[in-house]
DRENVO-545948 format. One record per residue (C-alpha): residue in three letters; x, y, z. Coordinates in pm, whole numbers, plus 32768, in hexadecimal, padded with zeros to 4 digits. Example, Ala and Ser with C-alpha at 12.3 -4.5 7.8 and 13.67 -1.06 7.14 Angstrom:
% residues 2
ALA84CE7E3E830CSER85577F9682CA
END
This chain:
% residues 264
UNK4D9A4C7EB550UNK4EA84C6DB65BUNK4EA84D43B793UNK4FCC4E09B707UNK4F0B4E50B5C5UNK4DDC4EC5B688UNK4EAE4FD3B72DUNK4F915020B604UNK4EE25158B57FUNK4FBA527EB5ECUNK500D53CEB553UNK50FF54DBB5CBUNK5053561AB642UNK513256E1B554UNK5082562FB433UNK4F2D56B9B498UNK4F0857E9B3B5UNK4D8D580DB395UNK4CC158F1B47DUNK4BE95876B59BUNK4AB95919B63AUNK4ACE59ABB798UNK49E35A82B865UNK49E45B7FB97EUNK49545AFCBAC3UNK48B85C4DBB18UNK47DD5C84B9E6UNK48045B3DB91FUNK488E5C01B7F7UNK49405B0CB70FUNK4A825B4BB650UNK4B815A8FB57DUNK4CE25A4CB5F5UNK4E1C5991B594UNK4ECA58ADB68AUNK5030592CB6B0UNK50C85878B7D8UNK5070577EB8E7UNK512A574EBA30UNK50EA5713BBA2UNK5104588EBBC7UNK4FDC58CEBAE4UNK4F6058DCB97EUNK4FCC59DFB881UNK4ECB5A4AB77EUNK4EC15B43B65FUNK4D9F5BFFB5C2UNK4E195C64B467UNK4D8A5D87B3A7UNK4D1C5C98B292UNK4C2A5BBFB35CUNK4AB65BF9B325UNK4A515C15B495UNK4B415CFCB54EUNK4B305D7BB6B3UNK4C225E52B77EUNK4C825D91B8B5UNK4CC85E36BA05UNK4DB45DCABB16UNK4CFA5D30BC3AUNK4BC65CBDBB7BUNK4B5C5B50BB71UNK4B555A92BA2AUNK4AC85944B9C2UNK4BB058AEB8BEUNK4AC2578AB87EUNK4BE45698B85FUNK4C3E558AB95CUNK4DA755B7B9D1UNK4E185481BA8DUNK4EF954C9BBB6UNK4F3153D6BCD3UNK4E025307BC75UNK4D165432BC6EUNK4C7D54D7BB3CUNK4CA15652BB57UNK4BD75730BA6FUNK4BB25888BB0DUNK4C98598ABBA5UNK4CF75AF4BBE1UNK4DB75BD5BAF3UNK4F035C22BB9CUNK4F9D5D01BA8EUNK4F4B5D99B93BUNK50185E4DB833UNK50055EAAB6C3UNK50FE5E09B5D6UNK513C5EE0B4A1UNK51F35DCEB3E2UNK50D55CD4B409UNK4FCA5DE6B403UNK4F2B5D35B529UNK4EC95D6FB68FUNK4F885C74B762UNK4F125C02B8B8UNK4F705B10B9CAUNK4E615A4BBA7CUNK4E9959A0BBCAUNK4DAF5872BBCBUNK4D08582BBD18UNK4BB5578ABCD4UNK4B85561FBC75UNK4A67554EBBE9UNK4A5453EFBB52UNK4A9D53DEB9DCUNK496F537DB90AUNK4A4152C8B805UNK4B935215B80BUNK4C3C533DB761UNK4D125428B830UNK4E5354F1B846UNK4F5B5459B927UNK5011556DB9E4UNK5128547FBA4BUNK5183540DB8EAUNK51095546B831UNK50465466B745UNK4EE15432B6D1UNK4E7B52D6B746UNK4D5C5209B6B9UNK4CFC50C7B76CUNK4C604FCFB678UNK4C1A4EC2B77CUNK4A9F4EEBB75BUNK4A924F5CB5EEUNK4AFE4EA8B4ACUNK4B874FEAB418UNK4B855166B40CUNK4A4E5171B330UNK498A50B3B439UNK49E351B7B540UNK498152CBB44CUNK4835521FB409UNK47EA5215B57FUNK48495383B5AAUNK476953EEB489UNK4649531EB50EUNK466B53B4B66AUNK46845512B5D8UNK453D54E8B51CUNK4495547AB65FUNK451E55B0B70FUNK448E5694B601UNK433F55E8B621UNK43565617B798UNK4385578DB765UNK424D5792B68BUNK418856EBB7A3UNK420A57EDB89DUNK41A5590BB7B8UNK4047587FB78FUNK40105877B908UNK40C359C0B945UNK3FE75A7CB84EUNK3EB45A35B924UNK3F755A70BA66UNK3FFC5BC1B9F4UNK3E9E5C3CB9A0UNK3E375C0DBB0DUNK3F645CA0BBC4UNK3FF45DB2BAE5UNK3FBA5F27BB1DUNK3F485F68B9B8UNK3DDB5FACB967UNK3D205EC6B879UNK3D6F5F8AB73EUNK3EDF5FB7B79AUNK3F065E48B7ECUNK3E5D5DDFB6A6UNK3F5B5EB2B5E8UNK407E5E28B6B6UNK400A5CC4B67AUNK3FED5CFCB503UNK41315DBEB4D2UNK42175D13B5CEUNK41955BC6B64FUNK41105B47B501UNK424F5BB7B454UNK43205AF0B54FUNK423C59C2B529UNK425859D1B3ACUNK43D459DEB3BFUNK43E358B7B4B2UNK42FA57EFB3D2UNK43CC583CB29DUNK450A57D2B350UNK44655694B3CEUNK44095644B266UNK4575567DB1FEUNK45EA5587B307UNK44E5548AB29CUNK45675498B136UNK46C75453B1B8UNK465D5310B267UNK46E751D5B1C0UNK45C150F7B15FUNK46794FABB15AUNK47C14F03B1AFUNK48374F28B048UNK47E15099B044UNK48A650C6B186UNK49E85078B0CAUNK4A8151BCB053UNK49A25298B12EUNK4ACF5355B1B2UNK4B5A5390B055UNK4A0C5425AFEAUNK49E054F6B124UNK49B6566CB0E1UNK4A315716B221UNK49A65868B1B7UNK484B57D4B189UNK486D5711B2CCUNK48D75845B390UNK47A95903B312UNK46C757E8B380UNK476757CCB4D9UNK478D593AB538UNK469759DDB62DUNK455E5A85B5AAUNK44EA5B21B6F1UNK45805C58B793UNK45325C82B904UNK45625DFDB90BUNK44515E2EB806UNK43595D6BB8D8UNK43CC5E0DBA1DUNK43995F6AB990UNK42385F1CB91AUNK41BA5E36BA2FUNK428B5E9FBB5BUNK42245D86BC46UNK43215CB7BD07UNK42495B80BCE6UNK424D5BACBB6EUNK43C85BC1BB73UNK43DD5A79BC33UNK431359CDBB22UNK43E95A69BA14UNK452259EBBAC1UNK4498588BBAA1UNK448D58BFB927UNK45EF594CB92DUNK466B5812B9DDUNK45F05745B8B6UNK46A05837B7CCUNK47E3580DB890UNK47D35697B853UNK47AA56DEB6DFUNK48E657B2B6E1UNK49A05693B786UNK491655A5B681UNK498D5687B568UNK4AEB5690B5FBUNK4AE95514B612UNK4A935505B49FUNK4BB855EFB452UNK4CA8550AB50BUNK4C1F53D9B453UNK4C39548CB305UNK4DA354F5B33EUNK4E005397B3AEUNK4D6D5303B26FUNK4E4253D5B183
END
């Protein structure tokens, strides 16, 4: 494969018509959005009425778009909402986001602000399915990491929370065990999606069910529920560590969406 071929995968932003997953920085609440526009002045997004996970955005709040936007050699992924309005024709809330926070991209898949294209660098991968395979493998490890966190946090919560023994036993059964069961179920979904061989890897993108994948990748833990019951700042710090793993899963899902669209 020539150098030109390794960098040949490009797709106009206007061709990206499937929703991505974003989240609020304040409370980690996730939502679906469509990418409308990309420029040096910011990113335009839309939250249509028809998406499953809707949130009402507010001017001035910080969002994580969980997509790497390449600008001047830096990968921007987070920013502040500069304007919002409702569009009756599209039946969508439209918003502009000024990106100001950068972080290295985990995979060679990104949105180029300069060219307004989705770029996929195949220098280190034989094809799109190989990138997808790596993303799915990493996502399964992240889910397993969340399970490990929950195992340790269950014992930790019992020592530091303000609930009495009976109250905590009920909270553990109703809330913590429910979260753990959901994480385990989603980890099992991701494990089923893993290609078992090189031959099975062929056609993985064509068989990919984005609805099933989104369900497996989406967060299972809600910080406010734990904060209301446990009310300890130390507990919140531990929960934020779990949310950081979930943020990586949202980024992985968005990477899979870009790979899927590019394979069509």
